[in-house]
C-alpha positions in Angstrom: 3.4 7.4 17.3 1.8 9.7 14.7 1.3 8.2 11.3 0.1 9.9 8.2 -1.2 8.4 4.9 0.0 9.8 1.7 -2.8 9.3 -0.9 -5.7 7.0 -1.1 -5.1 6.2 -4.8 -4.5 2.6 -3.9 -7.4 0.7 -2.3 -5.1 -0.8 0.3 -4.9 2.6 2.0 -8.4 2.2 3.4 -7.4 -1.1 5.1 -4.1 0.3 6.4 -5.9 3.4 7.8 -8.2 1.2 9.8 -5.2 -1.0 10.9 -3.4 2.1 12.3 -6.5 3.2 14.2 -6.7 -0.3 15.8 -3.1 -0.3 16.9 -2.9 0.9 20.5 0.5 2.5 20.1 -0.2 4.6 17.0 -2.4 7.5 16.0 -3.7 8.2 12.4 -2.7 11.8 12.5 -3.7 13.0 9.0 -4.0 12.4 5.3 -2.5 14.1 2.3 -3.8 13.4 -1.1 -3.0 15.2 -4.3 -6.6 14.5 -5.3 -8.0 17.1 -2.9 -11.6 15.9 -3.1 -10.6 12.3 -2.4 -8.3 13.4 0.5 -11.1 15.5 2.1 -13.5 12.6 1.8 -11.1 10.1 3.4 -10.1 12.6 6.2 -13.8 13.1 7.0 -14.4 9.3 7.0 -11.6 8.6 9.4 -12.1 11.7 11.5 -8.6 13.1 11.0 -7.0 16.2 9.6 -6.6 16.7 5.8 -3.4 18.4 4.8 -3.3 20.4 1.6 0.5 20.0 1.2 2.7 17.0 1.7 5.3 19.1 3.6 2.7 20.1 6.2 1.8 16.5 6.9 5.5 15.5 7.1 6.0 18.2 9.7 3.4 16.7 12.0 4.1 12.9 11.9 6.7 10.3 12.8 6.0 8.0 9.8 4.0 7.8 6.7 2.2 5.1 4.6 2.6 5.8 0.9 -0.4 4.5 -1.1 -0.2 6.8 -4.2 -0.1 5.7 -7.8 3.0 3.5 -8.5 4.8 6.2 -10.5 4.5 8.6 -7.5 6.0 6.3 -4.9 9.5 7.6 -5.4 8.7 11.3 -5.1 6.6 10.8 -2.0 9.0 8.3 -0.3 12.1 10.4 -1.0 10.3 13.6 0.3 9.4 11.7 3.5 12.9 10.3 4.0 14.5 13.7 3.5 12.1 15.0 6.2 13.4 12.2 8.5 10.2 10.2 8.5 9.9 6.4 8.3 8.1 5.0 5.3 5.8 2.0 4.6 5.4 2.1 0.8 2.7 0.2 -1.1 4.0 -2.3 -3.7 5.5 -2.3 -6.2 8.3 -0.2 -4.8 8.3 2.0 -8.0 7.9 1.7 -11.7 11.6 1.9 -12.6 14.7 0.3 -11.1 16.3 3.8 -10.9 13.5 5.1 -8.8 13.6 2.1 -6.5 17.3 2.5 -5.9 16.8 6.2 -5.2 14.2 5.5 -2.6 16.5 3.0 -0.8 19.4 5.4 -0.9 17.3 8.2 0.4 16.2 6.1 3.4 19.7 5.0 4.1 21.1 8.5 3.8 18.6 9.9 6.3 18.6 7.0 8.7 15.0 6.0 8.4 13.2 2.8 7.8 11.8 1.9 4.4 9.4 -1.0 4.4 7.5 -2.4 1.3 3.9 -3.5 1.8 3.9 -7.2 1.1 1.1 -8.3 3.4 1.2 -11.9 2.2 4.3 -12.5 4.4 2.1 -11.8 7.4 -0.6 -14.3 6.6 -0.7 -17.1 9.2 -1.0 -19.6 6.4 2.1 -18.3 4.7 4.1 -18.0 7.9 3.3 -21.6 9.0 4.5 -22.9 5.6 7.7 -20.7 6.0 8.3 -22.5 9.3 7.8 -26.0 7.8 10.2 -25.2 4.9 12.8 -23.8 7.3 12.5 -26.9 9.5 13.6 -29.0 6.5 10.4 -31.0 6.3 10.1 -30.6 2.6 13.8 -30.8 1.9 15.4 -28.5 -0.7 12.8 -26.6 -2.8 13.0 -27.7 -6.4 9.9 -26.1 -8.0 7.1 -23.7 -7.2 3.9 -22.8 -9.1 2.0 -19.7 -8.0 -1.2 -17.9 -8.9 -2.3 -14.4 -8.1 -5.6 -13.8 -10.0 -7.9 -10.9 -9.3 -10.5 -8.6 -10.8 -9.7 -5.7 -13.1 -9.1 -2.6 -10.9 -9.5 0.0 -13.7 -8.7 3.6 -12.9 -5.0 4.5 -12.9 -4.1 0.8 -12.9 -4.7 0.7 -16.6 -2.7 3.9 -17.3 0.8 2.7 -17.9 2.3 6.1 -17.1 1.0 5.8 -13.6 1.1 2.0 -12.9 4.2 1.0 -14.8 2.3 -2.0 -16.2 -0.8 -4.1 -15.9 -1.6 -7.4 -14.3 2.0 -8.6 -14.6 3.3 -5.6 -12.7 0.4 -5.6 -10.2 0.6 -9.3 -9.2 4.1 -10.7 -10.0 5.7 -8.8 -7.1 3.5 -10.4 -4.4 4.2 -14.0 -5.3 7.8 -13.5 -6.3 8.4 -12.0 -2.8 6.9 -15.0 -1.1 9.1 -17.3 -3.2 12.2 -15.4 -2.3 11.1 -15.4 1.4 10.7 -19.2 1.3 14.2 -19.5 -0.2 16.5 -17.1 1.7 19.3 -15.8 -0.4 18.0 -17.3 -3.7 17.5 -14.8 -6.5 16.0 -15.1 -10.0 18.6 -15.3 -12.7 16.3 -15.8 -15.8 12.7 -14.9 -16.7 10.6 -16.1 -19.6 7.2 -14.5 -19.9 4.2 -13.9 -22.1 1.8 -11.0 -21.4 -1.3 -10.1 -23.3 -4.7 -8.5 -23.2 -7.3 -11.2 -23.4 -10.2 -10.3 -21.0 -10.7 -6.5 -21.5 -10.5 -5.1 -25.0 -11.0 -1.6 -23.8 -8.0 -1.6 -21.5 -4.8 -1.0 -23.4 -2.6 -2.8 -21.0 -1.8 -6.4 -20.1 -4.6 -8.2 -18.1 -2.9 -11.6 -18.0 0.4 -13.3 -18.3 2.4 -16.5 -17.7 5.9 -16.3 -16.2 8.6 -18.9 -15.6 11.7 -18.2 -13.5 15.0 -19.9 -12.8 16.6 -19.2 -9.4 20.3 -19.3 -8.7 19.8 -22.2 -6.3 18.5 -24.4 -9.1 14.8 -24.0 -8.3 12.3 -23.3 -11.1 9.0 -21.6 -10.8 5.9 -20.5 -12.8 3.3 -17.9 -12.1 -0.1 -16.8 -13.4 -0.5 -13.1 -12.5 -3.8 -12.0 -14.0 -6.9 -9.9 -13.8 -9.0 -12.8 -15.0 -11.7 -12.8 -12.3 -15.0 -11.4 -13.5 -16.6 -8.6 -11.6 -19.3 -11.0 -10.4 -16.8 -13.5 -9.0 -17.5 -14.3 -5.3 -14.1 -13.0 -4.1 -11.7 -10.4 -5.5 -8.9 -12.9 -6.2 -6.5 -15.4 -4.8 -2.9 -16.2 -4.0 -1.8 -19.8 -4.1 1.5 -21.6 -4.2 2.3 -25.2 -5.0 5.6 -26.2 -3.5 7.7 -29.2 -4.5 10.7 -30.2 -2.4 13.1 -33.1 -2.4 11.3 -34.6 0.6 7.7 -33.7 0.0 5.1 -31.4 -1.5 2.7 -28.8 -0.1 0.3 -26.1 -1.1 -0.9 -22.9 0.4 -4.0 -21.0 -0.4 -4.0 -17.7 1.5 -7.7 -16.9 1.1 -9.4 -20.3 1.4 -10.7 -19.4 4.9 -14.1 -18.2 3.9 -17.7 -19.0 4.1 -20.3 -18.8 1.2 -23.0 -16.1 1.5 -26.1 -16.1 -0.7 -27.7 -12.6 -0.3 -31.2 -11.7 -1.4 -30.3 -8.1 -0.8 -27.5 -8.0 -3.4 -28.7 -10.9 -5.5 -25.1 -12.2 -5.4 -23.1 -15.0 -3.9 -20.0 -13.9 -2.1 -17.3 -15.6 -0.1 -16.5 -13.4 2.9 -13.1 -14.1 4.5 -13.0 -15.1 8.1 -9.3 -15.8 8.6 -6.6 -13.6 10.1 -5.8 -10.1 8.9 -2.4 -9.8 7.1 -2.9 -6.1 6.6 -3.2 -5.5 10.4 -0.1 -7.7 11.1 1.8 -5.7 8.4 0.9 -2.4 10.0 1.6 -3.7 13.6 5.0 -4.9 12.5 5.9 -1.6 10.9 4.9 0.4 14.0 6.7 -2.0 16.3 9.9 -1.8 14.3 9.9 2.0 14.2 9.0 2.3 17.9 11.7 -0.3 19.0 14.3 0.8 16.4 14.4 -2.7 14.9 14.9 -3.3 11.2 11.8 -4.1 9.2 11.5 -7.6 7.8 10.5 -6.5 4.3 13.1 -4.1 3.0 13.4 -1.7 0.1 15.8 -4.2 -1.4 13.1 -6.9 -1.2 10.8 -4.5 -3.1 13.5 -3.8 -5.7 14.2 -7.4 -6.4 10.5 -8.1 -7.0 10.3 -5.1 -9.3 13.4 -6.2 -11.3 11.7 -9.5 -12.1 8.4 -7.9 -13.2 10.3 -5.5 -15.5 12.3 -8.4 -16.9 9.1 -10.2 -17.6 7.9 -7.3 -19.7 11.2 -7.3 -21.6 10.9 -11.1 -22.2 7.3 -10.8 -23.4 8.4 -8.0 -25.9 11.5 -9.9 -27.1 9.7 -13.3 -27.0 12.8 -14.9 -25.4 14.2 -15.5 -22.0 15.8 -12.5 -20.2 18.7 -12.8 -17.8 19.0 -10.7 -14.7 22.4 -9.3 -13.9 23.4 -10.0 -10.2 
């Protein structure tokens, strides 16, 4: 299977490109990037062809991985779908609900797969907890408390016209998706949120927030999605989830599998991760689904539901009151 990457604007593209090259059933066939210099550099690094036009890449591949700026996801995904190519799109699905729906409709209209990149679902830690919840070990889930705290990414992430929002947009979608995955069929009906700029005065966008959700199954949840980690922090960030059920409680920490490295070369202490590779599992799943004509497990609708909650959080923060989501 020939796979192309559309843009290296998002840092996950680098990991996904390596994952494609490690998959025995796929070939990284080329790269298109509307930043020509970046595209040439990445094509040279991965030893593949650089395409000057998106249409040229689409003519030569079976599927694409879209890692452009959030605001460009819709245009790139719809173009790929119209060309009959399967798409794995970086999260969030888009910056507006209208764009997200248009992407889903384009994929359905052209009979191609649209998968959203939520690698947390492919963590062994997260999957084992999913199995324990499904077994009934914890009973019915009553409350969840999540964190997704990272370092400030700068660049286009702090340009609202390209990102659609700051830390709340960047991090809410990951944890909300895991919450929905753990409670199949449950949807958020109300959001209350506060979002602000506390850590970086020079970035005119939210770098922190506190969100609370009510689900239609009666569960409540809270979330800290922030860029609160300093640049000197040993790891980029985290994703944790405290889970309270009617029969028990549990906690997951997706990046706790690490060792501590004190380096005289860098004069810094880091915590390299030694656990499994959710990005590789994500890519392998996408390739297998396309090759075997099986539906992907993380759909465009999953991406849309997460986006709806993030956007509702911004409305709530602006209005300073809870916001209901229409279902």
